[in-house]
N, C-alpha and C positions, 0 to 999 in steps of 0.2 A: 941469778941476775940481781944486782943491787937496785935500790930505789932510784939512784941516779941513772942507771942504765935504762930503767923502765921509763923515766921521763924522757930520755933521749929518743926512744923508739916511737913514742906516741906521735902520730902524724906522719911517720915515715912509711915508705913503700917496701913491702916485703917481696923479694923476688921480682921486683919491678911491677907488681900487680896489686897486691893486697895492702890497703891503707889501714894501718893500725890506729884505732880511734880511742880505745878505752881498755884498761886492765880490768878484767872481771873475775880473775881467780889466780891462785898460785899454789904450787906444791913443792915438794922437795926436788922434783926433777924438772919441772917446767912452769911457765907462766902462761895464762890464757888471756887472750885479748879479743875484744869485739873488733871486727875489721870489716871494711867494705870492699867488695869485689866489683870494680867498675865494668869489667868485661861482661859479666852477667847481671850487673846492677842488683846486687843482693848483699845482705849482711851475712857474714860467716863468723865462726869462732876459730881463732888461730892458737894452737898450742905450740909455744916456742920453747925449745929445750934450753936450759941454762948453759951458758958457755962453759963453765967449769965442769959441768956434768958430761958435756959432749966429748971431753977429752978422755973419759973413761970408756974403754971399749965395751965392757959389759953393759953399762948404762945406755950407751948409744945403741947397742943391739936391742936392748929391751924397749927403747923408745921406738925404734924402727919396727919392731915386732908388733907393737900396739897398732901402728898404722896398717900393717899387713893383715893383722888379725881382724880388726873391726871392718876393714874394707871388704872382707869376705862375707860380712853379715849384712843382710838386707831385711830389716824388720821394723815395723812401725813403732816399737818400743825400745829401739836402740838408736842412739845418736849416730847419724850417718857420717862416715868419713868421705870427704869430697876429693881431697888431693893430699899429697905429701911431697916434701922436697927439702932442699937445703938452701940457705941464704948466707953467703960469706962464711961457710963452714958450720952454720948453726942449723940443725935439723928442725923442721916444723911439720905440723899436721893441720890440715884444713878440715874443719868439722861443720856440720850444719849448726846454725845459730838458733838456740832455743830461747825465745822471749818468755820470761816467767820467773819462777823461783825454784830452789831446790826443795826436795821433800823435807829436808832438815829444817829449812827456813819455815816451811808450812807448819811443821809440828811446833816450832818455837812460837809461831804467831798465833796458832789456834789451840795449842795444847793437845788434848786427846781429840783425834779425828772421829767423825761419825763412824760407827762400826762398819756399815756397808761400804763407805768410802775407803776405809783402811783395807778391807778385803779386796776391793776392786784394784787398788794400787798394788797390793801383793800379787794379784793375778797378773797384772801387766808386767811387773818385774820378773815374776816367775816365767812368763812366756818369753821374755827377752833372754833370760838365762838358758832356757831350753834351746833357743835358737843358737846361742853361743856354744852350748854343750854339744849340739849336733855337729858343730864344726870342730869338736875336740878342744874347745877353749874353756878354761875355768877363769872366772873373773878374779876371785881371790880378795876382793875388797868391796863387797856388797855392803852399802851403807846408805842412809838417807841423803848424805852429802853428794852421792854419786847418782842420784835420781833427779832428773830435771822435770818440772811440771810446766808444760807449755801453755800457751794462751787459751787453748781449748780444754785444758785440764788433764791432758794425757800425760802419763808417766813415761819417761825415756831414760834408759840406763846409759851412763857415760863412764868415762875414765877407766878404760881397760889397760891402764898404764902398768899394772903388775900382773895382767892376765898371762896365763901360761898354757901352751898347748899340752894336752895330755900325752902327746907323743914326743915332746921336747925334753931335753935333759941339759944340765950343765950351767944354767945361768943363775941358779939360786944355790948358795952354799948350803950343805947339809945342816939342819938344825936352825936355819935362819927363819924367823917369822916375818912374813909379809902380810900386811893387812892392818886394819884398825882394831885395837883390842876390845873396844866396846861391842864389836860384832864378830869377833874371831871365833872360829870353831875350835873345839878341844884339840883335835888332831893338828890343826894349824898352830895353835898356841904351843904345842909340844914339839913343833918342828918336824912333824911326820909328813908323809906324802899327802898332798892336797888333791882332792877329786871334786867332781861336781856336787857330791854330798856336802862338801864344805860350804859351797855357795848356798845350798839348801838351808843349812844351819843359820847362816848369816841372814837369809831372807826371813827365817822364823823370828830372829831377834828384831829385825826391822819391823815386822808386823806387830810384835809385842810393843815396841816403842810407839808405833802409830796409835795403838789402842790405849796405852797407859800414859803416854806423854813423856816418858822418860826411859832411859836404857835400864836393863834389869840389874846390872851390877855396877858398883862404884868402888873405888879404892884409892889409896894414896899414890900408887904408881901404876903404870901401864902393866907391869908384870903382875901386880896384885889383881888387877881386873882380869887379865888373861887367865890366871890360875882359878879364879872363880868360875870362869867358863868351863874349866876342866873338872872342877870338883863340886860346884854348887848347883842345885836345881834352880831353874828360873822361878821367881815368885808366882804364885797362883794368880793368873790373870783374872779369873772370875771373882776372887776376893777383892781385887782392885776395882773391878768393873762388873758388878753382878749381873747386868743385863746381857752380857755376852753369853751366847749359847754354848752348851757343852760341845756341840759339833765343832765350833770354832776353837774352843780351848783345846780340844783333842788334836786339831791340826797343828797348833802351836807346839803342843807337847811332843808330838811325833817329829815335827820338823826340827826341834832343838834337842832331840835325844842325844845324850853324851856318846853312846856307842853307835857307830854307824850301822850296825846290824839292826838297831831299833829305829833308825831314822828313815825317812823316805829315801828310796834308792835313787830317784831322779826328781828333778824339778817338775817334770811333766806330771808325775804322780801327785805331787803337792798341789799343783795348779788344778788338777781335776777335782780334788777334795775341796779346794777353795771355791771353785765354781759352784759346787753343791751348797757350800756354806752361804755363798752370796744369795743363792735362790732361797735358802731357808730364812736368812735374815730379812730379805725383802718380803717374804710371806708373813713373817712375824710382825714386821713394822707396818706393812700395808702400803708403804711408799718408799721411794728412794729419790736421791737428787744427785746432781753433779756427775762425776765420772762413774759412780756406781750405776746410774741409769744407763750410761753408754755401754758399760761392760755387760750389764744384765741383758740388754737387748741383743747382744751378740753371743750369748751362751750357746754351747752346743746342745743338740736336741735331747740328750739323755739327762740333762740337768735343767734345761730351760723351763720345762713344764712343771717344775716344783714351784716356781714363782707365779703369782697371780697373772692371768692373761692381760689385764689392763696395764701391767707394769712392763710388758715387753712388746716388741714389735710383732704384728700379725705374722704368723708362720703358716706353712702348709699344714693341712689337717693331719693331726697325729692321733693315734689310738689312745687318747687320754683315759677313757674309761677302763681300758685294759690295764693301764698303768695303775689306776686307783685300786682295782680289785686284785691286782697282783697275779694276772694270768699269763704274763709274757715270759716269766722265768725268774729264777732266784735273784739275780742282780737287779733287774729292773723292778722287781717286786720290792726289793729293799729301798730303792730310790723312791718308790711311791709312798712308802711309809713315812717319808720325811716331810709330808705336807701336814698342815695343822689338822688336828682331830679333836673331837670331844672326849672327855674322860671315859675310859672303859672300852673304847673301840679297839679292835685287834691291831696289834703292831706287826704281826707276821700273818698275812692273809691266808696262806695255805694251811688249813687246819685239818684236812682230811675229814674223817668221820667224827672228830672230836668237837666238843663245844666248850667255849670259854667259861670259866668260873667268874661270875660277876662280882667284882670286888668293890667295896665302898671306898670313898675318897681317902679315908684314914687308915686303910688296911695294911700299909707298908711300914715297917719299923727296922731300924738299924740294930745290929747285934755285935757286941764287942765284949764278950765275957772275960777275956784275958787282959783287957786294958782298962781304960777309964770309963767303960760302959757307954761310950758315945762314938759313933762312926758316921760323921756327916749327917746328924739326925735332922737337920733342918731341910734336907734335900730329898728325904725318902719318898715323898709323894710324887716326885718327878719320875720315878721308875714305873708308876702305874697310871700316869695321867693321859695316856693315849697319844702323847706328842713326843716323837723321837728327837726333836730338837732340844729337849730338856733331858736332864740325866741326874742320877745319883752316882756320886763317886766315893770310893773309899778315900781315906787320907793317903798322902804320898809316903811310901816307905822306900827311901832311897837305897837302903841295904836289905830290902826284902822284909818279910814278916819275921823271919828268923832273927833279923838284926834287933828286933824289939821283943824277942822271946814270945812270939805268938805263933800258934799253929794255924790261925785263920781269923777272919772277920767276916761279917755277913749282913744280909738283908733278908728279912722274912715277911711273908704276907699272911694275913688272917682271913680265912674263908668265912662267909656269913654263917655257915653251918658246916659240920664235918662232911668231908667229901673224899671220895676215892679218886684222886687225881692220877692221870696217866701220862701227862707230859707237862714240862715246864719250858716255855719259850723265852729266849733272851735276845734282845736287840742291843748291840753295842757299837759305838763308833771308835772304840779303843780295844780291838780284839787281841787275843794272844794270852790272856790270863786263864787260870785253871780254877775249876769249882766242882763241888759235890753238892748234892741235894739231900736234905734231911727233913724229917717230918715229926710232929708232936701232936698229941690228941687234945688234952684239956687245958694245959698251961704251957707257958714258954719256959723250958728248962734253963736253969741258971748257968749250966755248963754244957759244952758240946756233947759230952758223954751221955747226957740225958735225952738226946734226940735219937731217932731211928734213921739210919742211913738208907736211902731208897734209890740211889743212883751211883754209878761209878764216877771216877774222876774224869772230867771233860775239859779239853782245851776249847775255850769259847771263841767262836768265830763271830763275824758281824751279825749273822742271823743263826742262832744256835737252838736246836730242838733237842731237849734232853728227855729221853724216855725214863719214866719212873716205874720202879718195881715195888709197889706198895702191897702186893698180894691182895688186892681189892679191899684193903683196910681203909677206913675213913679217918682222915686227920683234919684238924682245924688249922694247924700252922705248918707252913712250908718254908724252909730256909735254904737260901743259896749261900753256901759256905765257901768263901773264897780263900784259896791257898796259894802258896808259892809254886812256880815263879809268877810274879806279877809283871804285866806288860808296862814298861816305862814307870815302874814303881807304884802303880795303883791300878785298880779295876774300875770300869765304868759300866753302869747299866742304864741305857736309855729307855728301855721298856722291858717289863717282865710280865709274863702272862701264864696263868695256870689253866690247864685244860683237862677235861674229864671225858 
């Protein structure tokens, strides 16, 4: 539609009912107007297809499919389709009118959003995508421009204009990329099949932008940006914003994994982890505001109790004490460890007949004998501070340790005096990496060959208990030696505990 056509339709009645008042948006397929519906006396948004596009059968069917697709969705975080029809051969869709701004406009206005607010909006977007995916619909263009923030601060996903049913075929030519390259998934950039995991990737990029204030990749052309999504790791969000928890960084990393096998399988999985992160961030900050407070008060029971009671709505009595001491079971015990603790308290409550070795605050050190002798050395104490919302991470090895000719890197702890440890417990919010445990008596060996191996190779789960075979020998130093393959290119230790 040309500018002249736009001026001509302002003030006109569409289909004899909707009075077009103001142009509020435009895209390659359609123009959006604010309109008044005198029948129901309310404002609506009208998406009017461009006349030249309506002559294209494929484009016309895509436009009609959007109306049918979103009409099936009834969700508080999806912009509602009210009606659809044609006026003088021009198709249109009637949508609820959202008074406010787009998420993109909010980021441009404020820059970096408060951490809890960014997580809250990511949860709302993720819930909307989960509802769409349940109807076998992939959005394929998840971006801040397509999230509207209403007057109450709620996020609502809109513009399913290129959404596609997982069961549909034929409307997109093979190899054609649909979507905005700033947020496009690697498989989408390569023209491969697009699934709900593609929306998950885009949501991860949107969350990154909310936290950093900018998109992760820039380039001279859209193709250049798209290929960076295929080839380059996202910049480390914690380096850009150090106050962000390792738990949140881990969600972004998993959500934007290049390989779909390393990515969240569903948006619902990502939302669940984000709900936990929101509770953790609220507990760390001691307060929330805006939409973060609204989402926090509606968290499900398995994550709500992580947040301070005064920050959430009163609920029915839950067995909080059981959560805290970890007697309900492995998964809930892990959730309980995500509350704030003092240094030295157990991260994995179920210790059997073993007792923890009390480590001093400076007892953890990085170990990189085959590299530059440094492995995230400023973060080592996070692994023993009794707080699972903080973590020590290895550096990121996109091509694995072998790619930099290393057999491993590690983190070791120094006991106050020699001890015959029987188990080493690890808590991680980035599971899937492999490790072995070594020990040394009087000094820290300069090479890995100088250590004594006291465990087999273990694939580390979220809460991993590694039995040690030290033959009752007493050692001063205990090393977690991290080897390939690494999960998402690096390993994370939120808490490490030595037991005897």
